[in-house]
C-alpha positions as CSV (number, residue, x, y, z in Angstrom):
1,M,17.6,-1.5,-45.2
2,R,20.6,-3.9,-45.6
3,Q,23.4,-2.2,-47.5
4,T,24.0,-5.4,-49.5
5,R,20.4,-4.9,-50.9
6,L,20.7,-1.2,-51.6
7,F,20.3,-0.5,-55.3
8,S,22.9,2.3,-55.5
9,K,26.6,1.9,-54.6
10,T,29.2,4.3,-53.3
11,T,32.2,5.1,-55.5
12,K,35.6,6.6,-54.8
13,Q,35.7,8.1,-58.3
14,T,35.0,11.8,-58.5
15,P,32.7,12.7,-61.4
16,H,34.8,14.4,-64.0
17,D,32.4,17.4,-64.3
18,A,31.5,17.8,-60.7
19,D,32.0,21.5,-60.2
20,S,30.5,21.7,-56.7
21,V,30.6,19.8,-53.3
22,N,27.0,18.7,-53.7
23,A,27.6,17.2,-57.1
24,R,30.6,15.3,-55.9
25,F,29.2,13.9,-52.7
26,L,25.7,13.2,-53.8
27,T,27.0,11.3,-56.8
28,Q,29.8,9.4,-55.0
29,A,27.5,8.4,-52.2
30,G,24.9,7.1,-54.7
31,F,22.2,9.6,-53.9
32,V,21.8,10.9,-57.5
33,H,22.9,9.9,-61.0
34,Q,23.6,12.5,-63.7
35,E,21.8,11.7,-67.0
36,M,23.0,14.9,-68.7
37,A,23.9,18.4,-67.8
38,G,21.4,19.7,-65.3
39,V,19.3,16.5,-65.2
40,Y,19.6,13.9,-62.5
41,S,17.9,10.6,-61.5
42,W,17.2,10.5,-57.8
43,L,18.3,7.1,-56.4
44,P,16.9,5.5,-53.2
45,L,19.0,7.4,-50.7
46,G,18.6,10.8,-52.4
47,L,14.8,10.2,-52.9
48,R,14.3,9.5,-49.2
49,V,15.9,12.9,-48.4
50,L,13.8,14.6,-51.1
51,R,10.6,13.1,-49.8
52,K,11.4,14.2,-46.2
53,V,12.1,17.8,-47.3
54,E,8.8,17.7,-49.2
55,A,7.0,16.4,-46.1
56,I,8.3,19.3,-44.0
57,I,7.2,21.8,-46.7
58,R,3.7,20.2,-47.0
59,D,3.3,20.4,-43.3
60,E,4.1,24.1,-43.2
61,M,2.0,24.9,-46.3
62,D,-1.0,23.0,-44.9
63,G,-0.5,24.9,-41.7
64,L,-1.1,28.1,-43.7
65,G,-4.4,26.8,-44.8
66,A,-3.2,26.2,-48.4
67,Q,-4.6,23.3,-50.5
68,E,-2.4,21.1,-52.6
69,I,-3.1,20.7,-56.3
70,L,-1.1,19.4,-59.2
71,M,-0.9,21.4,-62.5
72,P,0.5,20.2,-65.8
73,A,4.1,20.6,-66.7
74,L,3.1,20.7,-70.4
75,Q,1.5,24.1,-70.9
76,P,-0.3,25.7,-73.9
77,K,1.2,28.6,-75.7
78,E,-1.8,30.9,-75.5
79,P,-1.7,32.0,-71.9
80,W,2.0,32.8,-72.2
81,E,1.2,35.0,-75.2
82,K,-1.5,36.6,-73.2
83,T,1.0,37.7,-70.5
84,D,3.5,38.7,-73.2
85,R,6.1,36.2,-71.8
86,W,6.2,33.7,-74.7
87,D,9.0,35.7,-76.4
88,T,10.5,37.4,-73.3
89,V,11.3,34.5,-70.9
90,D,14.7,33.3,-72.2
91,I,14.7,30.1,-70.2
92,L,11.4,28.9,-71.5
93,F,11.5,25.4,-73.1
94,K,9.3,25.4,-76.2
95,I,8.0,22.3,-77.9
96,K,6.4,22.0,-81.3
97,S,3.9,19.1,-81.6
98,Q,3.5,17.0,-84.8
99,T,0.1,18.7,-85.0
100,G,1.8,22.0,-85.5
101,K,0.8,23.4,-82.1
102,E,3.4,24.9,-79.8
103,Y,3.7,24.2,-76.0
104,A,5.9,25.2,-73.1
105,L,7.5,23.0,-70.4
106,G,6.6,25.0,-67.3
107,P,9.3,26.9,-65.5
108,T,6.6,28.4,-63.3
109,H,2.8,28.3,-63.2
110,E,1.3,31.8,-63.1
111,E,-0.1,31.3,-66.6
112,I,-1.9,28.2,-65.5
113,V,-3.0,28.8,-61.9
114,T,-4.4,32.3,-62.5
115,P,-7.1,31.4,-65.1
116,L,-7.6,28.2,-63.2
117,V,-8.6,30.1,-60.0
118,G,-10.6,32.5,-62.1
119,D,-12.8,29.6,-63.2
120,F,-13.9,29.1,-59.6
121,L,-13.8,32.6,-58.1
122,R,-17.1,34.4,-58.0
123,S,-17.6,36.3,-54.7
124,Y,-15.5,38.0,-52.1
125,K,-16.7,35.2,-49.8
126,D,-14.5,32.8,-51.9
127,L,-11.4,34.7,-50.9
128,P,-8.7,34.2,-49.8
129,I,-7.7,31.3,-52.0
130,T,-4.3,29.7,-51.4
131,V,-3.2,26.7,-53.5
132,Y,0.2,25.0,-53.9
133,Q,1.9,22.2,-55.7
134,I,5.1,20.2,-55.6
135,Q,6.1,19.5,-59.1
136,T,9.0,19.2,-61.6
137,K,9.9,22.5,-63.4
138,Y,12.0,23.0,-66.6
139,R,14.2,25.8,-67.5
140,D,16.4,26.1,-70.5
141,E,19.6,27.2,-68.7
142,L,22.5,28.1,-71.0
143,R,24.9,26.6,-68.4
144,A,23.5,24.1,-65.9
145,K,26.0,23.9,-63.1
146,S,26.7,23.4,-59.4
147,G,25.1,19.9,-59.3
148,V,21.4,20.1,-58.2
149,L,21.7,23.8,-57.4
150,R,21.1,24.9,-60.9
151,G,19.4,22.4,-63.2
152,R,17.3,22.2,-66.3
153,E,14.9,19.9,-64.6
154,F,14.3,20.4,-60.9
155,G,11.7,20.1,-58.1
156,M,9.9,23.1,-56.8
157,K,7.1,23.9,-54.4
158,D,5.1,26.9,-55.7
159,L,2.2,28.4,-53.8
160,Y,-0.2,31.1,-55.1
161,S,-2.5,33.2,-53.1
162,F,-5.5,35.3,-54.2
163,H,-7.0,38.1,-52.0
164,A,-9.8,40.7,-51.9
165,T,-7.6,43.4,-50.4
166,Q,-4.0,44.5,-50.3
167,E,-4.1,44.3,-46.5
168,D,-5.2,40.6,-46.6
169,L,-2.4,39.9,-49.1
170,E,0.2,41.5,-46.9
171,D,-1.1,39.7,-43.8
172,F,-0.8,36.3,-45.6
173,Y,2.6,37.3,-47.0
174,Q,4.0,37.8,-43.5
175,K,2.6,34.4,-42.4
176,A,4.2,32.8,-45.5
177,L,7.5,34.4,-44.7
178,K,7.5,33.0,-41.2
179,A,6.5,29.5,-42.5
180,Y,9.4,29.6,-44.9
181,A,11.8,30.4,-42.1
182,R,10.5,27.4,-40.2
183,V,10.9,25.1,-43.2
184,Y,14.6,25.9,-43.5
185,A,15.2,25.6,-39.8
186,R,13.4,22.2,-39.7
187,C,15.7,21.1,-42.6
188,G,18.7,22.0,-40.6
189,V,19.9,25.2,-42.2
190,Q,19.5,28.9,-41.4
191,A,18.2,31.1,-44.2
192,K,18.6,34.9,-44.2
193,V,15.5,36.8,-45.3
194,V,16.9,39.1,-48.0
195,E,15.3,42.2,-49.5
196,A,15.4,41.8,-53.3
197,S,14.0,43.1,-56.5
198,G,10.9,41.6,-58.0
199,G,12.6,40.9,-61.3
200,D,10.3,39.8,-64.1
201,F,7.4,39.3,-61.8
202,T,6.7,42.7,-60.2
203,E,8.0,46.2,-59.8
204,K,7.5,45.9,-56.0
205,F,10.0,44.5,-53.6
206,S,10.1,40.8,-52.9
207,H,12.1,38.7,-50.4
208,E,14.6,35.9,-51.1
209,F,15.7,33.3,-48.6
210,Q,19.5,32.8,-48.8
211,V,21.7,30.2,-47.1
212,I,25.2,31.6,-46.6
213,T,27.7,29.3,-48.3
214,P,30.6,29.8,-50.8
215,A,28.7,27.6,-53.3
216,G,26.2,30.4,-53.9
217,E,25.9,32.8,-56.8
218,D,24.3,35.8,-55.0
219,K,26.1,38.5,-53.1
220,I,24.4,39.5,-49.9
221,L,25.0,42.4,-47.6
222,T,24.4,41.3,-44.0
223,T,25.9,40.9,-40.5
224,E,26.8,37.7,-38.7
225,N,24.6,38.3,-35.8
226,G,21.6,40.1,-37.4
227,T,18.7,39.3,-39.6
228,F,18.9,42.4,-41.9
229,A,20.1,41.5,-45.4
230,Q,19.9,43.0,-48.9
231,N,20.8,41.6,-52.2
232,C,23.8,43.6,-53.5
233,E,22.1,44.1,-56.9
234,I,19.5,46.4,-55.4
235,A,21.2,47.4,-52.1
236,T,20.7,50.9,-50.7
237,L,23.7,50.4,-48.5
238,R,27.3,49.5,-49.1
239,E,29.8,47.1,-47.5
240,G,31.1,48.5,-44.3
241,D,28.0,50.7,-43.7
242,A,26.3,50.2,-40.3
243,S,23.4,47.8,-40.3
244,P,20.1,49.6,-39.6
245,E,19.2,46.7,-37.4
246,N,22.2,46.5,-34.9
247,G,24.8,49.0,-36.1
248,E,27.3,46.2,-37.0
249,P,29.3,46.8,-40.2
250,L,27.7,45.1,-43.2
251,A,29.8,42.5,-45.0
252,C,29.3,41.1,-48.5
253,V,28.9,37.4,-48.4
254,T,27.9,34.6,-50.8
255,G,24.6,32.8,-50.6
256,V,22.4,30.2,-52.3
257,E,18.8,31.3,-52.9
258,V,16.5,28.5,-51.7
259,G,13.2,30.4,-52.0
260,N,11.5,33.6,-52.8
261,I,8.2,35.3,-52.3
262,F,6.5,38.0,-54.4
263,D,3.7,40.5,-54.0
264,L,2.4,40.2,-57.6
265,G,-0.4,42.7,-57.1
266,C,-2.7,42.5,-60.1
267,R,0.1,41.7,-62.7
268,F,-1.5,38.3,-63.7
269,S,-5.0,38.5,-62.3
270,E,-5.7,41.5,-64.5
271,V,-4.5,39.9,-67.6
272,F,-6.8,36.9,-67.1
273,D,-9.7,39.0,-65.6
274,V,-9.7,37.1,-62.3
275,A,-12.3,39.2,-60.5
276,F,-14.9,38.9,-57.7
277,S,-18.0,40.8,-56.6
278,D,-17.9,42.6,-53.3
279,E,-20.8,42.8,-50.8
280,N,-22.3,45.7,-52.8
281,G,-22.1,43.7,-56.1
282,E,-19.2,45.8,-57.4
283,R,-16.5,44.0,-59.4
284,H,-12.8,44.0,-58.4
285,I,-9.6,42.3,-59.7
286,A,-8.1,39.9,-57.1
287,K,-4.7,40.7,-55.6
288,M,-2.1,37.9,-56.0
289,G,1.1,36.6,-54.4
290,C,3.4,33.8,-55.3
291,Y,5.8,31.8,-53.1
292,G,8.5,29.3,-54.3
293,I,10.9,26.9,-52.7
294,G,13.4,25.0,-54.9
295,I,13.2,21.6,-53.3
296,T,16.0,19.8,-55.1
297,R,18.1,23.0,-54.8
298,L,17.4,22.9,-51.0
299,V,18.8,19.3,-50.8
300,G,22.0,20.4,-52.5
301,T,22.2,23.5,-50.3
302,I,22.0,21.3,-47.1
303,V,25.0,19.4,-48.5
304,E,26.9,22.6,-49.3
305,A,26.2,24.1,-45.9
306,L,26.8,21.1,-43.6
307,H,29.5,18.9,-45.2
308,D,33.0,18.3,-44.1
309,E,36.1,17.0,-46.0
310,N,34.9,13.4,-45.7
311,G,31.3,13.7,-46.9
312,M,27.8,14.8,-46.1
313,R,26.4,15.5,-42.6
314,W,22.6,15.2,-42.7
315,P,20.3,16.6,-40.0
316,K,18.2,13.9,-38.5
317,S,15.0,15.6,-39.8
318,V,15.9,14.9,-43.5
319,A,18.6,12.1,-43.3
320,P,17.7,9.2,-45.5
321,Y,18.1,6.9,-42.5
322,H,18.5,7.9,-38.8
323,V,21.1,5.3,-37.9
324,H,24.0,3.7,-39.8
325,L,24.5,0.3,-38.2
326,I,28.0,-1.2,-39.0
327,T,29.1,-4.7,-38.3
328,I,32.9,-5.4,-38.2
329,N,33.3,-9.1,-39.2
330,A,35.6,-11.4,-37.2
331,K,37.8,-14.2,-38.6
332,D,36.5,-17.1,-36.4
333,E,33.0,-18.3,-37.0
334,E,31.8,-18.3,-33.4
335,T,32.6,-14.6,-32.9
336,L,31.2,-13.7,-36.3
337,S,28.0,-15.5,-35.4
338,R,27.8,-13.5,-32.1
339,I,28.3,-10.2,-34.0
340,Q,25.6,-11.1,-36.6
341,S,23.2,-12.1,-33.9
342,A,23.7,-8.9,-31.9
343,A,23.3,-6.9,-35.0
344,E,20.1,-8.7,-36.0
345,D,18.6,-8.0,-32.5
346,V,19.6,-4.3,-32.6
347,Y,18.3,-3.9,-36.2
348,A,15.0,-5.6,-35.4
349,Q,14.4,-3.7,-32.2
350,L,15.1,-0.3,-33.7
351,E,12.9,-0.9,-36.7
352,K,10.1,-2.1,-34.4
353,E,10.3,1.3,-32.7
354,G,10.1,3.1,-36.1
355,V,13.8,4.0,-36.3
356,E,15.1,4.1,-39.8
357,V,18.3,2.0,-40.0
358,L,20.8,1.4,-42.8
359,W,22.8,-1.7,-41.9
360,D,26.2,-2.1,-43.5
361,D,26.3,-5.8,-43.7
362,R,28.8,-5.9,-46.6
363,D,31.9,-8.1,-46.6
364,V,34.4,-5.3,-47.0
365,S,37.1,-3.9,-44.8
366,P,36.3,-1.7,-41.7
367,G,38.1,1.2,-43.3
368,E,35.9,1.1,-46.3
369,K,32.8,0.9,-44.2
370,F,33.8,3.9,-42.0
371,A,34.8,5.9,-45.1
372,D,31.4,5.2,-46.7
373,A,29.6,6.0,-43.5
374,D,31.3,9.4,-43.4
375,L,30.5,10.0,-47.1
376,I,26.8,9.0,-46.8
377,G,26.6,11.1,-43.7
378,L,23.8,9.6,-41.5
379,P,23.6,11.4,-38.2
380,L,24.3,8.4,-35.9
381,R,26.7,5.6,-36.4
382,I,26.5,2.4,-34.3
383,V,29.3,-0.2,-34.6
384,I,29.2,-3.8,-33.4
385,S,32.5,-5.6,-33.4
386,E,34.3,-8.3,-31.4
387,K,35.8,-5.5,-29.3
388,T,32.5,-3.9,-28.4
389,L,30.8,-7.3,-27.6
390,K,33.5,-7.9,-25.0
391,E,31.8,-5.0,-23.1
392,D,28.3,-6.1,-24.2
393,S,28.2,-2.7,-25.9
394,V,28.3,-0.9,-29.2
395,E,30.4,2.0,-30.4
396,W,28.2,5.1,-30.6
397,K,29.2,8.1,-32.7
398,F,27.5,11.2,-34.1
399,R,28.5,12.2,-37.6
400,E,29.4,15.8,-36.5
401,S,31.5,14.6,-33.6
402,K,35.1,13.2,-33.5
403,E,34.4,11.4,-30.3
404,N,32.7,8.0,-29.8
405,E,31.6,6.2,-26.7
406,L,30.5,2.7,-25.7
407,V,26.8,2.2,-25.0
408,K,25.4,-1.0,-23.5
409,L,23.4,-3.1,-26.0
410,Q,20.4,-3.1,-23.6
411,D,20.3,0.7,-23.7
412,I,20.5,1.2,-27.4
413,V,16.7,1.5,-28.2
414,E,16.1,3.8,-25.3
415,N,19.1,6.0,-26.1
416,V,18.1,6.3,-29.8
417,G,14.5,7.1,-28.9
418,T,15.7,9.9,-26.5
419,W,18.0,11.3,-29.2
420,L,15.3,11.3,-31.9
421,A,12.8,13.0,-29.5
422,E,15.3,15.9,-28.8
């Protein structure tokens, strides 16, 4: 993609209501555009990140044997009344049709997926059933804030599992927990698995996945070198107590919740009579679990966890493009022609090898190009200028590094390929 053709543009102006790093950088870099509080349009660069995060999640969910479906965002009132949540879920968007009927915009999908599975479940041989979706959710937050971390409209992956026995549910629960940890690691962040209360969903314990960053809203008891963590709201230990895992003193830190998993038991399946017949013909209510990842929230969390003072720093796994190719224009036509020709060759060769390249071919100052490159935060920057061409080279610099080096033009494709394969 040539930057002169990119639909969105960078801006130096800080959004007046940007109350978080992700809101500021994502907006300034042209990844998102705020339409109103808690609602964003995802622009080409931002959407590319979002789709890559979704692809990682799909890969891990498919690896669990789950099947992807898509359920409606517009939900009937009746199943919400059946679960006694129509009047108790305070963030539920309610809509009244011109026909007089009432509907909800789905903040979650237990009321839809449970009877849906019930329509197909007959025998124990049908179990386990695991289905997931990637879909837009709606929550009537009193105060949408922190950019894409807390919105009224947001992307989520929600998975639901149905089991014949508690043992089978717990086995799948542990597999899902490990798959979630892989999702976050593949997206370039480390998430703590945190013991937490089940909240509105269940009286049993659940687990949250928290990325430690000051941008978060949750307080977590944990140690720097350990995996043990508890949400302070339900903690059985206190700050300074020894961690049962490694004996280190527990510290209270701030985190962003990027996912959660719940053992729902029969909370919803009993309400909708989702039952099956066992090998003796006896009827049983299915056990159920649910597993959510806030996808747009995860994108914002990556920004919060990995940025520096100049902009974002995307891991190559989810960066909108792998390489930011920058040409520094020269004053005389002959040199400018050589720079353009070298850039065309590098651009074409990299794209031929499947490398995603954003080429800053704009007629602006080098300072502006470098500042925008830092803001956008692609993992590798390659600069072609009159100076580098004297050495038949390019300037090669990783976003997280302060150092740069000269790499021969003839070695660019091989070096980029080696880096991407690491």
